[in-house]
C-alpha positions in Angstrom: 62.2 25.8 69.0 62.2 26.5 65.3 64.6 24.7 62.9 66.5 28.0 62.5 66.7 28.5 66.3 68.1 25.0 66.7 70.8 25.6 64.2 71.8 28.9 65.8 71.6 27.3 69.3 73.9 24.5 68.1 76.4 27.0 66.6 76.3 28.9 69.9 77.2 25.8 71.9 80.1 25.2 69.5 81.3 28.8 70.0 81.0 28.5 73.8 83.0 25.2 73.8 85.6 26.6 71.4 85.9 29.8 73.4 86.3 28.0 76.7 88.9 25.8 75.2 90.9 28.7 73.8 90.7 30.6 77.1 91.7 27.6 79.3 93.9 25.4 77.1 94.6 27.1 73.8 97.4 24.8 72.8 95.1 21.7 72.7 93.0 22.7 69.7 95.8 24.5 67.9 98.2 21.6 68.1 95.4 19.3 66.8 95.2 21.3 63.6 99.0 21.8 63.3 98.9 25.4 64.2 101.7 27.1 66.2 101.1 27.5 69.9 101.1 31.2 70.9 103.2 32.9 73.5 101.0 36.0 73.6 97.6 36.4 75.1 95.8 37.0 71.8 94.5 33.5 71.4 92.8 33.8 74.8 91.3 37.1 73.8 89.9 35.5 70.7 88.6 32.7 72.9 86.9 35.1 75.2 85.3 36.8 72.1 84.1 33.4 70.8 82.7 32.5 74.2 80.8 35.8 74.4 79.5 35.5 70.8 78.4 31.9 71.7 76.4 33.3 74.6 74.6 35.7 72.2 73.9 32.9 69.8 72.4 30.7 72.5 70.3 33.5 74.0 69.0 34.7 70.7 68.1 31.2 69.7 66.2 30.7 73.0 64.4 34.0 72.3 63.6 33.0 68.7 65.1 36.2 67.3 64.6 35.4 63.6 66.2 38.6 62.4 69.4 37.7 64.3 69.3 34.3 62.6 69.1 36.0 59.2 72.0 38.3 60.0 74.3 35.5 61.1 74.1 33.7 57.8 76.0 36.3 55.8 78.5 36.9 58.6 79.3 33.2 58.9 79.6 32.9 55.1 82.1 35.8 55.3 84.3 33.9 57.8 85.4 31.3 55.1 86.1 34.2 52.7 88.3 36.0 55.2 90.1 32.8 56.2 90.7 31.9 52.5 92.1 35.3 51.9 94.4 35.0 55.0 95.7 31.6 53.6 96.1 33.0 50.1 98.0 36.0 51.3 100.3 33.8 53.4 99.0 35.1 56.8 97.9 31.6 57.9 98.3 28.0 57.2 95.6 26.2 55.2 94.5 24.4 58.4 92.7 27.6 59.3 90.2 26.7 56.7 89.0 23.8 58.8 87.7 26.3 61.4 86.0 28.2 58.6 84.2 25.2 57.3 82.4 24.9 60.6 81.1 28.5 60.1 80.2 27.7 56.5 78.3 24.5 57.4 76.5 26.4 60.2 75.5 29.2 57.8 74.2 26.8 55.2 72.2 24.9 57.9 70.7 28.1 59.2 69.8 29.4 55.7 68.1 26.1 54.9 66.3 26.1 58.3 65.1 29.7 57.8 63.7 28.6 54.4 62.0 25.6 55.9 60.5 27.6 58.8 59.1 30.2 56.3 57.6 27.4 54.2 56.0 25.9 57.3 54.5 29.2 58.3 53.0 29.8 54.8 
């Protein structure tokens, strides 16, 4: 597995774990970060989406789909931008940024891994 594939695989495992947690026991991670516990099903819907996205990440990493790796970098950078906007606009508490930092760190890891993989091929 290339370095980029490993970074995407690891992020996929994180998404699967987060998704499963949000589907099965959403109050646990939310209370850890001081976020309100929901009474509506939307957090479980978000968990299902994270779980399915995690599945895509894991499978694309296993298949070494480099183009997918490249596309995820920008999308994961965008997460922190959106979360920061949500906080700035008063839609969410600043603790939401903690979730965004995982995406940011993953995006940086994948970008650096893509660069390293390209250098190794050259």
